[in-house]
GULOVEX-354053 format. One record per residue (C-alpha): x, y negated, z; residue in three letters; residue number from 1. Coordinates in Angstrom, 2 decimals. Each point is the difference from the previous one (the first is absolute). Last residue first. Layout:
BEGIN
<rec u="X" v="Y" w="Z" r="ALA" k="NUM"/>
...
END
This chain:
BEGIN
<rec u="153.61" v="-112.92" w="196.11" r="TYR" k="183"/>
<rec u="-3.48" v="0.90" w="-0.90" r="ARG" k="182"/>
<rec u="-1.24" v="2.99" w="0.57" r="LYS" k="181"/>
<rec u="-2.44" v="1.22" w="-2.34" r="GLU" k="180"/>
<rec u="-3.91" v="0.64" w="0.80" r="GLN" k="179"/>
<rec u="-1.13" v="-3.26" w="-1.21" r="GLN" k="178"/>
<rec u="1.59" v="0.80" w="-3.79" r="PRO" k="177"/>
<rec u="-2.37" v="2.67" w="0.63" r="ILE" k="176"/>
<rec u="-2.91" v="-0.81" w="0.81" r="LYS" k="175"/>
<rec u="-1.32" v="-1.72" w="-3.53" r="ALA" k="174"/>
<rec u="0.37" v="3.41" w="-1.53" r="ALA" k="173"/>
<rec u="-2.22" v="1.75" w="2.86" r="LYS" k="172"/>
<rec u="-2.65" v="-2.66" w="-0.79" r="VAL" k="171"/>
<rec u="0.32" v="0.53" w="-3.66" r="CYS" k="170"/>
<rec u="-0.34" v="3.62" w="0.11" r="ASN" k="169"/>
<rec u="-3.24" v="-0.42" w="2.38" r="GLU" k="168"/>
<rec u="-1.37" v="-2.57" w="-2.48" r="ARG" k="167"/>
<rec u="0.76" v="2.23" w="-3.25" r="PHE" k="166"/>
<rec u="-1.45" v="2.70" w="2.23" r="ILE" k="165"/>
<rec u="-3.33" v="-1.79" w="0.48" r="GLU" k="164"/>
<rec u="0.14" v="-1.02" w="-3.83" r="VAL" k="163"/>
<rec u="-0.28" v="3.46" w="-0.76" r="GLU" k="162"/>
<rec u="-2.87" v="0.95" w="2.79" r="ALA" k="161"/>
<rec u="-2.05" v="-2.88" w="-1.54" r="SER" k="160"/>
<rec u="0.73" v="0.71" w="-3.74" r="LEU" k="159"/>
<rec u="-4.06" v="0.03" w="-0.85" r="GLU" k="158"/>
<rec u="-0.31" v="-2.90" w="2.26" r="ASP" k="157"/>
<rec u="2.58" v="-2.03" w="-1.87" r="GLU" k="156"/>
<rec u="-2.21" v="0.13" w="-3.49" r="PRO" k="155"/>
<rec u="2.36" v="1.42" w="-2.69" r="LEU" k="154"/>
<rec u="0.99" v="-1.97" w="-2.70" r="SER" k="153"/>
<rec u="3.44" v="-0.46" w="2.02" r="CYS" k="152"/>
<rec u="1.44" v="3.61" w="-1.09" r="ASP" k="151"/>
<rec u="2.38" v="0.33" w="2.76" r="ILE" k="150"/>
<rec u="3.53" v="1.34" w="-0.18" r="PHE" k="149"/>
<rec u="2.42" v="-0.05" w="3.07" r="TYR" k="148"/>
<rec u="3.53" v="-0.06" w="0.13" r="SER" k="147"/>
<rec u="2.97" v="1.53" w="1.59" r="GLY" k="146"/>
<rec u="3.29" v="-0.30" w="1.46" r="VAL" k="145"/>
<rec u="1.40" v="2.31" w="2.18" r="GLY" k="144"/>
<rec u="3.09" v="1.09" w="-2.54" r="GLY" k="143"/>
<rec u="-0.75" v="3.58" w="0.11" r="SER" k="142"/>
<rec u="-3.69" v="-0.45" w="-0.96" r="ALA" k="141"/>
<rec u="1.33" v="-1.54" w="-3.40" r="THR" k="140"/>
<rec u="-1.09" v="-3.67" w="-0.98" r="PHE" k="139"/>
<rec u="0.57" v="-1.07" w="-3.93" r="PRO" k="138"/>
<rec u="-2.51" v="1.42" w="-1.80" r="TYR" k="137"/>
<rec u="1.39" v="0.31" w="-3.65" r="ASP" k="136"/>
<rec u="-1.94" v="-1.92" w="-2.55" r="PHE" k="135"/>
<rec u="-3.07" v="-0.32" w="-1.85" r="ALA" k="134"/>
<rec u="-1.51" v="-2.67" w="-2.41" r="GLU" k="133"/>
<rec u="-3.41" v="-0.95" w="-0.72" r="TYR" k="132"/>
<rec u="-2.04" v="-2.43" w="-1.71" r="ASP" k="131"/>
<rec u="-3.46" v="-0.13" w="0.64" r="TYR" k="130"/>
<rec u="0.66" v="-4.36" w="-0.92" r="SER" k="129"/>
<rec u="-1.97" v="-0.93" w="3.31" r="GLU" k="128"/>
<rec u="0.05" v="2.87" w="2.28" r="LEU" k="127"/>
<rec u="4.04" v="0.68" w="-0.28" r="ASN" k="126"/>
<rec u="0.33" v="3.58" w="0.83" r="PHE" k="125"/>
<rec u="3.27" v="0.45" w="1.84" r="PHE" k="124"/>
<rec u="0.74" v="3.81" w="-0.13" r="ILE" k="123"/>
<rec u="2.50" v="1.44" w="2.34" r="ILE" k="122"/>
<rec u="2.00" v="3.32" w="-0.57" r="ARG" k="121"/>
<rec u="1.20" v="2.44" w="1.91" r="GLY" k="120"/>
<rec u="-2.34" v="2.77" w="-1.41" r="GLN" k="119"/>
<rec u="-1.32" v="-0.91" w="-3.30" r="GLU" k="118"/>
<rec u="-3.43" v="-1.79" w="-0.29" r="ALA" k="117"/>
<rec u="-0.77" v="-0.89" w="-3.94" r="THR" k="116"/>
<rec u="-3.44" v="2.23" w="0.03" r="PHE" k="115"/>
<rec u="-1.20" v="-0.77" w="3.47" r="LEU" k="114"/>
<rec u="0.76" v="-3.85" w="0.04" r="THR" k="113"/>
<rec u="-0.86" v="-0.60" w="-3.54" r="VAL" k="112"/>
<rec u="-3.80" v="1.31" w="0.95" r="LEU" k="111"/>
<rec u="0.21" v="-1.95" w="3.27" r="ASP" k="110"/>
<rec u="0.79" v="-3.25" w="-1.84" r="ARG" k="109"/>
<rec u="-2.56" v="0.34" w="-2.70" r="LEU" k="108"/>
<rec u="-3.06" v="0.79" w="2.52" r="ARG" k="107"/>
<rec u="-2.30" v="2.74" w="0.09" r="SER" k="106"/>
<rec u="-3.80" v="-0.42" w="-0.62" r="GLY" k="105"/>
<rec u="-2.49" v="0.08" w="2.64" r="TYR" k="104"/>
<rec u="-3.81" v="-0.44" w="-0.86" r="ARG" k="103"/>
<rec u="-0.29" v="0.53" w="-3.37" r="THR" k="102"/>
<rec u="2.42" v="2.65" w="-1.09" r="ILE" k="101"/>
<rec u="0.11" v="0.57" w="-3.49" r="TYR" k="100"/>
<rec u="1.73" v="-2.84" w="-1.33" r="ARG" k="99"/>
<rec u="2.35" v="0.61" w="2.62" r="ASN" k="98"/>
<rec u="1.30" v="3.57" w="-1.07" r="ALA" k="97"/>
<rec u="1.91" v="-2.78" w="-2.42" r="GLY" k="96"/>
<rec u="2.56" v="-0.56" w="2.70" r="PHE" k="95"/>
<rec u="0.54" v="4.36" w="-0.06" r="SER" k="94"/>
<rec u="0.42" v="-0.14" w="-3.51" r="LEU" k="93"/>
<rec u="2.55" v="-2.83" w="0.14" r="ARG" k="92"/>
<rec u="2.19" v="1.44" w="2.80" r="MET" k="91"/>
<rec u="-0.58" v="3.31" w="-1.94" r="MET" k="90"/>
<rec u="1.44" v="-1.06" w="-2.94" r="ARG" k="89"/>
<rec u="2.24" v="-1.71" w="1.69" r="ASN" k="88"/>
<rec u="1.41" v="2.98" w="2.30" r="ALA" k="87"/>
<rec u="0.25" v="2.04" w="-2.70" r="ASP" k="86"/>
<rec u="-2.97" v="2.40" w="-1.01" r="LEU" k="85"/>
<rec u="0.99" v="3.47" w="-2.17" r="GLY" k="84"/>
<rec u="-4.34" v="0.84" w="0.37" r="LEU" k="83"/>
<rec u="1.42" v="3.90" w="1.26" r="SER" k="82"/>
<rec u="-3.39" v="0.54" w="1.47" r="PHE" k="81"/>
<rec u="1.03" v="0.81" w="3.53" r="LEU" k="80"/>
<rec u="2.67" v="-2.57" w="-0.10" r="SER" k="79"/>
<rec u="-2.12" v="-3.24" w="-1.46" r="ASN" k="78"/>
<rec u="-2.67" v="1.24" w="2.15" r="LEU" k="77"/>
<rec u="2.22" v="-0.32" w="3.26" r="GLY" k="76"/>
<rec u="2.05" v="-3.35" w="-0.50" r="TYR" k="75"/>
<rec u="-3.55" v="-1.53" w="-1.53" r="ILE" k="74"/>
<rec u="-1.51" v="1.14" w="2.96" r="MET" k="73"/>
<rec u="2.47" v="-1.64" w="2.53" r="GLY" k="72"/>
<rec u="-0.29" v="-2.97" w="-1.70" r="SER" k="71"/>
<rec u="-3.45" v="0.04" w="0.36" r="VAL" k="70"/>
<rec u="-0.24" v="0.95" w="3.14" r="ILE" k="69"/>
<rec u="3.00" v="-2.27" w="1.25" r="ALA" k="68"/>
<rec u="-1.39" v="-3.28" w="-1.59" r="ALA" k="67"/>
<rec u="-3.47" v="0.41" w="1.32" r="THR" k="66"/>
<rec u="1.40" v="0.58" w="3.41" r="ILE" k="65"/>
<rec u="1.65" v="-3.45" w="-0.79" r="SER" k="64"/>
<rec u="-3.01" v="-1.78" w="-1.31" r="PRO" k="63"/>
<rec u="-1.78" v="0.97" w="2.60" r="ALA" k="62"/>
<rec u="1.88" v="-1.81" w="3.32" r="ASP" k="61"/>
<rec u="-2.72" v="0.25" w="2.22" r="ALA" k="60"/>
<rec u="0.07" v="3.87" w="0.87" r="SER" k="59"/>
<rec u="4.00" v="-0.35" w="0.76" r="ALA" k="58"/>
<rec u="1.14" v="3.73" w="-0.43" r="SER" k="57"/>
<rec u="0.00" v="3.82" w="0.91" r="GLN" k="56"/>
<rec u="0.04" v="2.22" w="-2.60" r="GLY" k="55"/>
<rec u="-1.61" v="3.18" w="-1.83" r="LYS" k="54"/>
<rec u="-0.53" v="1.16" w="-3.21" r="PHE" k="53"/>
<rec u="-1.54" v="2.89" w="-1.93" r="THR" k="52"/>
<rec u="-0.52" v="0.40" w="-3.47" r="MET" k="51"/>
<rec u="-1.60" v="2.47" w="-2.55" r="ASP" k="50"/>
<rec u="0.20" v="-0.15" w="-3.11" r="PHE" k="49"/>
<rec u="-1.73" v="-0.55" w="-3.77" r="GLY" k="48"/>
<rec u="1.26" v="-0.61" w="-3.08" r="SER" k="47"/>
<rec u="2.89" v="-2.77" w="-0.85" r="ILE" k="46"/>
<rec u="1.27" v="-0.66" w="-4.03" r="PRO" k="45"/>
<rec u="1.07" v="-3.87" w="0.12" r="LEU" k="44"/>
<rec u="-2.40" v="-1.58" w="-2.89" r="GLU" k="43"/>
<rec u="0.50" v="-3.54" w="2.03" r="SER" k="42"/>
<rec u="-3.99" v="-0.17" w="0.92" r="SER" k="41"/>
<rec u="0.68" v="3.51" w="1.60" r="LEU" k="40"/>
<rec u="2.98" v="-1.28" w="1.95" r="LEU" k="39"/>
<rec u="-2.18" v="-3.28" w="1.40" r="CYS" k="38"/>
<rec u="-2.57" v="2.23" w="0.46" r="GLN" k="37"/>
<rec u="1.48" v="2.74" w="1.77" r="CYS" k="36"/>
<rec u="1.43" v="-2.61" w="2.70" r="VAL" k="35"/>
<rec u="-3.02" v="-2.26" w="0.25" r="ALA" k="34"/>
<rec u="-1.95" v="3.52" w="1.24" r="LYS" k="33"/>
<rec u="3.11" v="0.24" w="2.47" r="VAL" k="32"/>
<rec u="-0.64" v="-3.85" w="1.42" r="ILE" k="31"/>
<rec u="-4.24" v="0.82" w="0.22" r="ALA" k="30"/>
<rec u="0.59" v="3.19" w="2.11" r="ALA" k="29"/>
<rec u="0.56" v="-2.63" w="2.90" r="TRP" k="28"/>
<rec u="-3.37" v="-1.39" w="-0.35" r="LYS" k="27"/>
<rec u="-1.66" v="2.69" w="-2.15" r="ASP" k="26"/>
<rec u="-3.71" v="-1.15" w="1.81" r="GLU" k="25"/>
<rec u="-0.50" v="-2.61" w="-2.34" r="LYS" k="24"/>
<rec u="0.89" v="1.42" w="-3.27" r="ARG" k="23"/>
<rec u="2.65" v="-0.17" w="-2.19" r="GLU" k="22"/>
<rec u="-0.70" v="2.00" w="-3.62" r="LYS" k="21"/>
<rec u="2.11" v="2.37" w="-1.08" r="LEU" k="20"/>
<rec u="-1.80" v="2.39" w="-2.01" r="ALA" k="19"/>
<rec u="1.93" v="2.35" w="-1.94" r="SER" k="18"/>
<rec u="2.68" v="0.39" w="2.41" r="LEU" k="17"/>
<rec u="-2.61" v="1.19" w="2.47" r="GLN" k="16"/>
<rec u="-0.07" v="-0.71" w="3.48" r="PHE" k="15"/>
<rec u="0.95" v="1.64" w="3.40" r="LYS" k="14"/>
<rec u="0.14" v="-1.75" w="3.68" r="LYS" k="13"/>
<rec u="0.69" v="1.41" w="3.32" r="ARG" k="12"/>
<rec u="0.36" v="-1.85" w="3.22" r="GLU" k="11"/>
<rec u="2.17" v="0.68" w="2.81" r="GLY" k="10"/>
<rec u="0.49" v="-3.17" w="0.86" r="LYS" k="9"/>
<rec u="4.19" v="0.20" w="0.22" r="THR" k="8"/>
<rec u="-0.15" v="3.27" w="-2.27" r="ALA" k="7"/>
<rec u="-1.41" v="-1.73" w="-2.78" r="ASN" k="6"/>
<rec u="-0.52" v="2.56" w="-2.44" r="PHE" k="5"/>
<rec u="-1.25" v="-0.48" w="-4.03" r="VAL" k="4"/>
<rec u="-1.24" v="2.73" w="-1.72" r="ARG" k="3"/>
<rec u="0.32" v="-0.97" w="-4.11" r="VAL" k="2"/>
<rec u="-1.94" v="2.09" w="-2.50" r="THR" k="1"/>
END
């Protein structure tokens, strides 16, 4: 038996690993079932477990939320059941879980980022070729120079608060040269 608690929504779901079938009423739990189906079809030995998750995310970007839940589950189940999976295999299994999700699948670029990210490094992901590379982040907090990263696939209205902050910062930055004394 798998018991899952979505602490953000205050909802509970329960299902048997021996009878995995996506149902309309599963909603967010369909993602949990998909991971279980993927692991079992790959002949990885998992048994029942309890899981709780909570988090605030942009609800309009369901593929990113799916990628976060799927990869987090696979990391956790790899540890819980001592499956011995490396990051590459976990990434492939996470993407493979898409076969079992009818509504929102994970985007490959999100999974590559989740499984290869390193602190202090940036991942450049080419959406045309699916090549990616990591390089050192060139800006530091002490340098006074920073950067913003925006996922351009999100609709602007979902990022309105962030976009407004960027606009305010740009206006402030544009005023700095005008405030300097000129001799």
